[in-house]
C-alpha positions in Angstrom: 0.0 -2.1 18.4 -1.7 1.0 16.8 -5.2 0.2 17.5 -5.9 -0.4 14.0 -6.1 -3.1 11.6 -3.2 -4.1 9.7 -2.6 -6.9 6.6 0.3 -8.0 4.0 -0.8 -8.0 0.4 1.7 -9.9 -1.8 1.9 -9.2 -5.8 2.0 -12.1 -8.5 0.9 -12.1 -11.9 -0.2 -8.0 -12.0 -3.0 -9.2 -8.9 -2.3 -7.8 -5.5 -4.0 -10.3 -2.7 -4.7 -10.2 0.9 -2.0 -12.4 2.1 -2.4 -12.1 6.2 -4.3 -9.7 8.5 -4.8 -8.8 12.4 -8.0 -7.6 13.2 -7.6 -5.0 15.6 -10.3 -5.4 19.1 -12.3 -2.4 18.3 -16.1 -3.2 17.2 -15.4 -0.5 14.8 -13.3 -1.7 12.1 -12.6 -2.9 8.6 -13.4 -6.2 7.3 -10.2 -7.6 5.5 -10.4 -11.4 4.0 -7.4 -13.5 3.5 -7.6 -14.4 -0.3 -9.6 -10.6 -1.2 -7.5 -9.2 -4.4 -7.5 -5.4 -4.4 -7.4 -3.1 -7.2 -3.9 -1.6 -7.7 -5.0 1.8 -8.3 -7.5 2.3 -5.9 -5.8 0.8 -2.8 -2.3 1.9 -1.0 -1.5 -2.0 -0.7 -1.5 -2.2 -4.6 0.2 1.4 -5.2 3.0 0.6 -2.9 3.9 -2.3 -4.5 3.6 -1.1 -8.3 5.3 2.1 -7.3 8.5 0.0 -6.6 8.1 -2.4 -10.0 10.9 -2.2 -12.3 9.9 0.5 -14.7 9.0 -1.6 -17.8 6.8 -4.0 -15.8 5.0 -1.4 -14.1 4.4 0.7 -17.4 3.3 -3.2 -18.7 0.9 -3.3 -15.8 -0.7 0.8 -16.0 -1.5 0.1 -19.4 -3.8 -2.8 -18.7 -5.9 -1.6 -15.4 -9.0 -0.4 -15.5 -9.5 3.0 -13.9 -12.6 1.9 -12.0 -14.0 4.3 -10.2 -14.8 3.4 -6.7 -15.9 6.6 -5.2 -15.5 10.2 -6.0 -11.7 9.8 -4.9 -10.6 7.1 -6.8 -7.8 7.7 -9.5 -9.6 7.2 -12.8 -7.0 8.4 -15.3 -3.4 7.0 -16.3 -1.6 10.7 -15.6 -3.3 10.8 -12.2 -1.7 7.0 -11.4 1.5 7.8 -12.9 1.5 10.9 -10.4 0.8 9.2 -7.4 3.3 6.4 -8.3 6.0 9.3 -8.7 4.8 10.4 -5.2 5.1 7.0 -3.5 8.8 6.2 -5.1 9.6 9.9 -2.9 7.7 9.3 -0.3 8.5 5.8 0.7 4.8 4.7 1.4 1.4 4.8 -0.1 -1.9 6.3 1.2 -5.7 5.3 0.1 -7.7 8.2 1.1 -11.0 7.1 0.8 -10.4 5.7 -2.9 -11.5 2.3 -2.5 -14.3 2.6 0.0 -15.7 6.0 1.5 -14.8 6.2 5.1 -11.5 4.2 5.1 -8.1 5.5 5.1 -4.9 3.3 4.5 -1.4 3.4 4.7 1.3 1.0 2.9 4.5 0.6 2.6 6.7 -1.5 -0.3 8.1 -4.9 1.1 11.2 -5.7 -1.3 13.0 -9.1 -1.6 16.3 -10.2 -2.2 15.7 -9.0 -6.0 15.2 -5.4 -4.8 11.8 -5.1 -6.3 8.9 -4.6 -4.2 6.5 -8.4 -3.5 4.4 -7.0 -1.0 3.3 -5.0 0.7 2.5 -4.1 5.1 -0.4 -2.1 5.8 -2.7 -0.1 8.7 -6.3 0.3 8.1 -9.1 2.0 9.8 -12.1 4.5 9.9 -11.4 7.8 8.3 -12.7 9.1 12.0 -9.7 7.4 13.4 -7.2 7.6 10.6 -6.6 10.9 10.7 -3.8 12.7 8.9 -2.4 13.5 12.0 -2.3 9.8 12.7 -1.4 8.5 9.5 1.8 11.1 10.0 2.6 8.8 13.0 2.1 6.0 11.5 4.6 6.3 8.8 8.1 6.0 10.5 7.0 2.9 12.5 5.4 1.6 9.4 8.6 2.0 7.2 10.3 0.8 9.9 8.3 -3.1 10.1 8.3 -3.0 6.2 12.1 -2.6 6.3 12.1 -5.4 8.8 10.4 -7.7 6.7 12.5 -6.8 3.8 15.2 -7.4 5.2 14.0 -11.0 6.6 13.2 -11.7 2.7 16.7 -11.0 1.6 16.2 -7.5 0.3 19.0 -5.1 1.2 19.1 -2.9 4.0 19.3 -0.2 1.5 17.0 -1.5 -0.7 13.9 -0.2 0.4 13.5 3.7 0.1 13.9 6.5 2.6 11.7 9.7 3.1 14.0 12.7 2.5 11.1 14.9 3.6 
């Protein structure tokens, strides 16, 4: 529907893995591999999940992360990562603004299970030339709505997903 790639990433034992994807018809696109691991601190799919883990689990995971630099935009300190997770919890979605790969932007929303905690994330990803900040803003509400539908299908309560206040 968006003309961009989409994927679902799942969280298990401290790792985020792409488990489903839909490629756009556009020949200029982001390639995603099923089964590929994603760095939690440098991707929207990782941050969208981890931001909504139980606080003790989130803190333990963050303490173990190696904040490897992938681009000039990668979060490379625990303080910056914690601040970003706070922003994500407030906004209800995560962004990757060229943090994992130069020229690639992604927006992701958490998917909640019956536990009330995020177990996956749904993302839209594309090249920066098409994924402008204006387009990211336009994609936010449809993405959050679709993530809420997935959460409901997994038994997540209608009020388990965060709601944007701004």
